[in-house]
C-alpha positions as CSV (number, residue, x, y, z in Angstrom):
1,M,-57.6,-43.1,-24.0
2,N,-56.2,-45.3,-26.7
3,E,-52.7,-46.5,-27.1
4,S,-51.6,-43.7,-29.5
5,D,-52.8,-41.0,-27.0
6,I,-50.9,-42.7,-24.2
7,N,-47.7,-42.7,-26.3
8,I,-48.2,-39.0,-27.1
9,Y,-48.8,-38.2,-23.4
10,H,-45.5,-39.9,-22.4
11,E,-43.6,-38.2,-25.2
12,Y,-45.0,-34.9,-24.1
13,N,-43.9,-35.5,-20.5
14,H,-40.5,-36.5,-21.7
15,L,-40.1,-33.4,-23.8
16,L,-41.4,-31.2,-20.9
17,T,-38.9,-32.7,-18.5
18,H,-36.0,-32.3,-21.0
19,F,-37.1,-28.7,-21.7
20,S,-37.3,-27.9,-18.0
21,T,-33.8,-29.4,-17.4
22,T,-32.4,-27.6,-20.4
23,M,-33.9,-24.2,-19.3
24,A,-32.5,-24.7,-15.8
25,S,-29.1,-25.3,-17.2
26,V,-29.3,-22.2,-19.4
27,S,-30.6,-20.2,-16.4
28,D,-27.6,-21.4,-14.4
29,F,-25.3,-20.6,-17.2
30,V,-26.7,-17.1,-17.7
31,S,-26.7,-16.4,-14.0
32,N,-23.0,-17.3,-13.8
33,I,-22.0,-15.6,-17.0
34,T,-19.9,-13.1,-14.9
35,D,-17.5,-16.0,-14.1
36,L,-16.2,-15.7,-17.6
37,V,-13.4,-13.2,-18.5
38,L,-14.3,-11.4,-21.6
39,P,-12.2,-8.5,-22.7
40,G,-14.2,-5.3,-23.2
41,D,-17.2,-6.7,-21.3
42,K,-18.6,-4.6,-18.4
43,N,-18.3,-7.6,-16.1
44,E,-14.6,-8.2,-17.0
45,L,-12.8,-9.9,-14.1
46,V,-9.2,-9.0,-14.4
47,A,-6.5,-8.1,-11.9
48,S,-5.4,-4.5,-11.2
49,S,-2.3,-3.1,-12.9
50,D,-1.3,-1.1,-9.9
51,I,2.3,-1.4,-8.7
52,V,2.5,-2.3,-5.0
53,L,5.5,-1.2,-2.9
54,S,6.7,-4.3,-1.1
55,T,9.8,-3.2,0.9
56,M,12.2,-0.3,1.0
57,T,15.5,0.7,2.7
58,L,15.6,4.0,4.4
59,D,18.8,6.1,4.8
60,G,19.3,8.9,7.2
61,M,21.5,10.7,9.6
62,I,21.5,11.0,13.4
63,S,23.3,14.0,14.8
64,N,26.0,14.0,17.5
65,V,27.1,10.4,16.9
66,K,30.7,9.3,16.7
67,F,32.2,6.1,18.0
68,D,34.8,3.4,17.6
69,K,33.1,0.1,16.8
70,V,35.8,-2.0,18.4
71,N,35.5,-0.3,21.8
72,A,31.8,0.5,21.6
73,I,30.6,-3.1,21.2
74,N,32.2,-4.0,24.6
75,H,30.3,-1.3,26.5
76,L,26.8,-1.8,24.9
77,E,24.2,-3.8,26.7
78,L,20.9,-5.4,25.6
79,T,17.5,-4.1,26.7
80,D,13.9,-5.3,26.4
81,R,13.6,-3.3,23.1
82,I,17.1,-3.8,21.6
83,V,17.4,-7.6,21.7
84,E,20.4,-8.1,19.3
85,I,23.6,-6.2,18.8
86,G,26.3,-7.2,16.3
87,C,29.3,-6.0,14.3
88,N,32.5,-7.5,13.0
89,Y,34.1,-7.3,16.4
90,G,31.4,-8.7,18.7
91,Y,27.9,-10.2,18.9
92,K,25.2,-10.2,21.6
93,I,21.7,-11.6,21.6
94,L,18.9,-11.8,24.2
95,E,18.1,-15.5,24.8
96,E,14.4,-14.7,25.4
97,Y,14.2,-13.2,22.0
98,K,14.7,-16.6,20.4
99,T,11.3,-17.7,21.7
100,W,9.4,-14.7,20.5
101,P,7.3,-14.8,17.3
102,C,9.3,-11.9,15.8
103,Y,12.6,-13.8,16.0
104,K,14.5,-14.3,12.8
105,D,17.8,-16.2,12.6
106,R,20.0,-13.8,10.6
107,M,23.4,-14.9,11.9
108,T,23.3,-18.4,10.4
109,K,22.9,-17.0,6.9
110,K,25.7,-14.4,7.5
111,Q,28.1,-17.0,8.7
112,R,27.4,-19.2,5.7
113,R,28.1,-16.3,3.4
114,V,31.4,-15.6,5.2
115,E,32.5,-19.2,4.6
116,Q,31.8,-19.0,0.9
117,N,33.5,-15.6,0.5
118,S,37.3,-15.8,0.7
119,G,37.9,-12.0,0.2
120,R,39.4,-9.6,2.6
121,K,37.2,-8.8,5.6
122,Q,37.2,-6.9,8.9
123,G,37.0,-9.0,12.1
124,L,34.4,-11.7,11.9
125,G,33.3,-10.5,8.5
126,T,29.6,-11.2,9.3
127,H,28.4,-7.6,9.2
128,F,28.9,-4.4,7.2
129,N,32.1,-2.5,7.9
130,S,32.2,0.6,10.1
131,Q,28.8,0.1,11.7
132,I,26.9,-1.7,14.5
133,T,23.6,-3.4,13.7
134,F,20.9,-3.1,16.3
135,T,17.8,-5.4,16.2
136,I,14.8,-3.6,17.6
137,V,11.3,-4.9,18.5
138,S,8.3,-2.7,18.4
139,E,4.9,-2.8,20.0
140,K,3.5,-1.5,16.7
141,D,4.5,-4.8,15.0
142,T,4.8,-7.9,17.2
143,L,5.4,-10.3,14.3
144,H,8.6,-8.7,12.9
145,S,11.9,-7.3,14.2
146,Y,13.7,-4.5,12.5
147,Q,17.4,-3.9,12.0
148,V,19.0,-0.5,12.3
149,K,22.6,-0.1,11.0
150,L,24.3,2.8,12.8
151,F,27.6,3.8,11.2
152,T,30.5,5.4,13.0
153,N,29.7,8.9,11.5
154,G,26.0,8.9,12.5
155,R,24.6,7.6,9.2
156,V,21.7,5.2,9.7
157,Q,20.1,2.6,7.5
158,I,16.8,0.8,8.1
159,P,16.1,-2.1,5.7
160,G,12.9,-4.1,5.3
161,I,10.3,-1.3,5.9
162,G,7.0,-1.7,4.0
163,K,4.9,0.9,2.4
164,L,4.9,4.2,4.3
165,S,1.3,4.2,5.6
166,K,0.1,5.9,8.7
167,R,0.8,2.7,10.6
168,N,4.4,2.5,9.4
169,D,5.0,6.2,10.2
170,E,4.2,5.4,13.8
171,L,6.4,2.3,13.5
172,L,9.3,4.4,12.3
173,E,8.8,7.0,15.0
174,D,8.9,4.2,17.6
175,I,12.1,2.6,16.1
176,L,13.9,6.0,15.8
177,S,12.9,7.1,19.3
178,V,14.3,3.8,20.7
179,M,17.5,4.3,18.8
180,C,18.1,7.9,19.9
181,S,17.3,7.1,23.5
182,Y,19.8,4.2,23.4
183,V,22.5,6.5,22.0
184,M,22.0,9.0,24.7
185,A,22.2,6.2,27.3
186,Y,25.8,5.6,26.3
187,P,27.4,9.0,25.9
188,D,31.0,7.8,26.4
189,A,30.7,5.0,23.8
190,L,28.5,6.5,21.1
191,M,28.1,10.3,21.4
192,L,30.4,12.9,20.0
193,N,29.6,15.6,22.5
194,K,27.7,14.9,25.7
195,A,26.3,18.5,25.9
196,N,24.6,18.4,22.5
197,P,21.3,16.5,21.9
198,V,20.8,13.4,19.6
199,D,18.3,14.0,16.8
200,V,17.4,12.6,13.5
201,D,18.5,15.1,10.8
202,Y,16.8,13.4,7.8
203,L,15.4,10.1,6.6
204,M,14.7,9.2,3.0
205,P,14.2,6.0,0.9
206,I,17.2,5.0,-1.1
207,L,16.1,1.5,-2.3
208,Q,12.5,0.5,-3.2
209,N,11.1,-2.9,-4.3
210,Y,7.8,-3.2,-6.2
211,K,5.5,-6.0,-7.2
212,S,2.9,-6.1,-10.0
213,L,1.3,-8.1,-12.8
214,T,1.6,-7.9,-16.6
215,L,-0.7,-10.7,-17.9
216,L,-4.3,-10.8,-16.7
217,A,-4.0,-7.1,-15.8
218,D,-6.5,-4.5,-16.9
219,D,-4.0,-3.1,-19.4
220,C,-2.5,-6.4,-20.6
221,M,-5.3,-8.7,-21.8
222,K,-5.6,-8.8,-25.6
223,E,-7.2,-12.1,-26.0
224,T,-9.0,-14.6,-23.7
225,R,-9.7,-18.2,-24.7
226,I,-12.5,-20.2,-23.0
227,I,-13.5,-23.8,-23.4
228,I,-17.1,-24.7,-22.8
229,D,-17.7,-28.4,-22.1
230,G,-21.4,-28.8,-21.5
231,P,-22.3,-26.9,-18.3
232,K,-18.6,-26.6,-17.4
233,R,-16.6,-23.6,-18.5
234,F,-12.8,-23.5,-18.5
235,Q,-10.6,-20.4,-19.0
236,L,-7.2,-21.0,-20.5
237,L,-4.6,-19.0,-18.6
238,P,-2.0,-17.2,-20.8
239,N,1.7,-17.6,-20.2
240,I,4.7,-15.8,-21.5
241,D,7.3,-17.4,-23.7
242,L,10.3,-15.7,-22.1
243,A,12.7,-16.8,-24.8
244,A,10.5,-15.2,-27.5
245,L,10.2,-12.1,-25.3
246,E,13.9,-11.9,-25.0
247,R,14.3,-12.0,-28.8
248,C,11.6,-9.3,-29.2
249,I,13.3,-6.9,-26.7
250,L,16.7,-7.4,-28.2
251,S,15.3,-6.7,-31.7
252,F,13.5,-3.6,-30.4
253,K,16.6,-2.4,-28.7
254,D,18.7,-2.6,-31.9
255,S,16.4,-0.2,-33.8
256,N,14.7,1.9,-31.1
257,R,15.6,3.7,-27.9
258,T,14.1,2.2,-24.7
259,P,12.6,4.6,-22.2
260,I,15.3,3.5,-19.7
261,P,18.6,2.1,-21.0
262,I,18.9,-1.7,-20.7
263,D,22.2,-2.9,-19.3
264,S,21.7,-6.7,-19.8
265,I,19.1,-9.4,-20.3
266,T,19.5,-12.9,-18.9
267,F,17.3,-15.9,-19.4
268,N,18.7,-19.2,-18.3
269,P,15.9,-21.6,-17.3
270,E,18.4,-24.1,-16.0
271,R,19.5,-21.8,-13.2
272,Y,16.6,-19.4,-12.7
273,S,12.9,-19.8,-13.8
274,G,12.4,-16.2,-14.6
275,M,14.0,-13.6,-16.9
276,L,16.3,-11.0,-15.4
277,I,16.4,-7.6,-17.1
278,K,18.8,-5.0,-15.7
279,F,18.0,-1.3,-16.4
280,S,20.6,1.4,-15.9
281,T,19.2,3.7,-13.3
282,P,21.9,5.9,-11.7
283,H,21.4,7.5,-8.3
284,M,19.3,10.6,-8.6
285,V,21.5,13.6,-7.7
286,T,20.4,16.3,-10.0
287,K,16.9,14.9,-10.9
288,N,18.1,15.0,-14.6
289,Y,18.7,11.5,-16.0
290,K,21.4,12.6,-18.6
291,L,23.4,14.6,-16.0
292,D,23.1,11.9,-13.4
293,K,24.3,9.3,-16.0
294,F,27.2,11.6,-16.9
295,I,28.2,11.8,-13.2
296,E,28.0,8.0,-12.9
297,L,30.2,7.5,-16.0
298,A,32.7,10.1,-14.7
299,K,32.9,8.1,-11.4
300,L,33.4,4.8,-13.4
301,I,36.2,6.4,-15.4
302,Y,37.8,7.8,-12.2
303,H,37.8,4.5,-10.4
304,K,39.0,2.7,-13.5
305,K,42.0,5.0,-13.8
306,A,42.7,5.4,-10.1
307,S,45.3,3.3,-8.4
308,K,44.2,0.6,-5.9
309,S,45.7,2.5,-3.0
310,R,43.5,5.4,-1.8
311,P,45.1,8.7,-2.8
312,A,45.7,11.5,-0.3
313,R,42.6,13.5,0.5
314,P,42.5,16.6,-1.7
315,A,41.7,20.0,-0.5
316,T,38.1,20.9,0.2
317,P,36.3,22.7,-2.6
318,F,35.8,25.8,-0.3
319,E,39.5,26.5,0.1
320,E,40.9,29.2,-2.2
321,Y,43.1,28.0,-5.0
322,T,46.4,29.9,-5.3
323,P,48.6,29.0,-8.3
324,D,52.2,28.3,-7.7
325,R,53.3,30.7,-10.3
326,C,51.4,33.8,-11.2
327,S,52.7,36.2,-13.8
328,C,50.6,39.0,-12.3
329,D,52.5,41.5,-10.2
330,G,50.3,42.5,-7.3
331,E,47.0,42.5,-9.2
332,C,45.8,39.3,-11.0
333,S,44.5,39.6,-14.6
334,E,41.1,38.4,-15.8
335,D,42.6,35.2,-17.2
336,C,44.2,34.4,-13.9
337,Y,40.8,35.0,-12.1
338,T,39.1,32.7,-14.7
339,N,41.7,30.1,-14.1
340,R,41.1,30.2,-10.4
341,K,37.4,29.7,-10.8
342,M,38.0,26.7,-13.1
343,M,40.5,25.1,-10.8
344,R,38.0,25.6,-7.9
345,V,35.5,23.5,-9.9
346,V,38.1,20.9,-10.6
347,R,39.0,20.6,-7.0
348,Q,35.3,20.3,-6.1
349,M,34.9,17.4,-8.5
350,Q,38.1,15.7,-7.2
351,Y,36.9,16.1,-3.6
352,Y,33.5,14.6,-4.2
353,W,34.9,11.8,-6.2
354,H,37.4,11.1,-3.5
355,I,34.8,10.8,-0.7
356,N,32.9,8.3,-2.8
357,S,35.9,6.1,-3.6
358,K,37.1,3.0,-1.7
359,S,40.3,1.2,-1.9
360,T,38.9,-2.3,-1.6
361,K,35.8,-1.9,-3.8
362,R,35.5,-0.3,-7.2
363,F,32.6,1.9,-7.9
364,R,29.7,0.1,-9.6
365,A,26.9,1.5,-11.7
366,K,23.4,1.6,-10.1
367,L,21.1,-1.0,-11.8
368,T,17.4,-1.8,-11.4
369,T,16.8,-5.6,-11.6
370,V,13.4,-6.7,-13.1
371,K,12.4,-10.3,-12.5
372,L,9.7,-11.4,-15.0
373,F,8.1,-14.8,-14.7
374,R,6.1,-16.7,-17.4
375,S,2.9,-16.4,-15.3
376,G,3.1,-12.6,-15.8
377,R,4.2,-11.7,-12.3
378,I,6.9,-9.1,-12.2
379,N,9.2,-7.9,-9.4
380,L,11.1,-4.6,-9.7
381,D,14.1,-4.4,-7.3
382,H,16.3,-1.4,-6.4
383,V,14.1,1.2,-8.1
384,N,14.7,4.9,-7.4
385,N,11.0,6.0,-7.2
386,H,7.5,5.0,-8.1
387,V,7.5,6.9,-11.5
388,Q,10.5,4.9,-12.6
389,A,8.7,1.6,-11.7
390,I,5.7,2.6,-13.7
391,T,7.9,3.4,-16.7
392,I,9.6,0.1,-16.6
393,R,6.4,-1.9,-16.2
394,K,4.7,0.0,-19.1
395,F,7.7,-0.9,-21.4
396,I,7.3,-4.6,-20.6
397,V,3.5,-4.5,-21.1
398,D,3.9,-2.7,-24.4
399,M,6.4,-5.4,-25.6
400,I,3.9,-8.1,-24.7
401,M,0.9,-6.4,-26.3
402,N,2.7,-5.5,-29.5
403,N,4.0,-9.1,-29.9
404,W,1.1,-11.0,-28.4
405,D,0.8,-13.8,-31.0
406,E,4.5,-14.5,-30.8
407,I,5.0,-14.2,-27.1
408,V,1.8,-15.4,-25.4
409,Y,0.7,-19.1,-25.4
410,Y,-2.1,-20.9,-23.6
411,E,-2.0,-24.1,-21.6
412,E,-5.0,-26.4,-21.1
């Protein structure tokens, strides 16, 4: 073999080695092609757009409950299941509870809040008025403790409950059974009538918090940018320019009607990293948004015009209205009968507005707070139901998709 043949042989081996290395790199690249996020591809790896219920507050009624919080707190004792009892006129806690994994120091935060608030308060001012808060531990969940607020008229509130799955249904049954048994154990302090039983009349969610994603979700991914540096691949994550999104929403609001009216938009990065959007979502009474909003506005006007001191309780709507002066002799005319019906409706509205009024606190509109972060994460607080949460999220996603080039930017 001459020298030229030797050179050709070495060159051939070099090319063969380089070709094998290159093909191995290509093979590895092709085998890992699913690591890339390509919109529209079958192997698209994006997050789900599902809205997840994080926490909720349940409101209900326990029958045959009537007590005076000042006297009741002195007679109530702690048990192995009810480890903490508190109201504005007393506080008790089981010392062993402080060493359990489900212990949560709630009083320190409440006392700090009282020091910052200089307004009028009842007693200590660390708890809600007209109620006693019971902290209950359950065998169904050993890592958390749950608070039950029992009001003087039997109304009950349970905050911090997660999604109502089968496991949480059993948890709620356990908590409510402990609460009812405890009430029956103190008939003189908590019960209205010793002869009648104590039962849960109803229980329903009144406040629901949801979590979800906008960017990188399966319905909010218009464009994906990928940098390939040799065998390495980098995907640029999109971010939301919240200031630009605020301008787009305000511009849209001026010329179009939003699916749910927007009360305010706040973006102040010096105080809070996210953008706060407050939607007007009145309490659902008639299941009709326009009528519910009308009732809310009527309450606002009533509380704005009403004096600070609480007026005398009006007659119940079921009492018959008798005019002071009636021109009919013996038998009322049709006009008088119509006037009676109209005044009965007026009395009904006055009565219901009265029972919803307070002398120390004005009526406030019900708002849903949406917290949107530049990463695309979104929190929806104080939502009435799941459908309402889906509607609000869809509006935010549509605003991002329709103004993608202006709102979304990428960071290397």
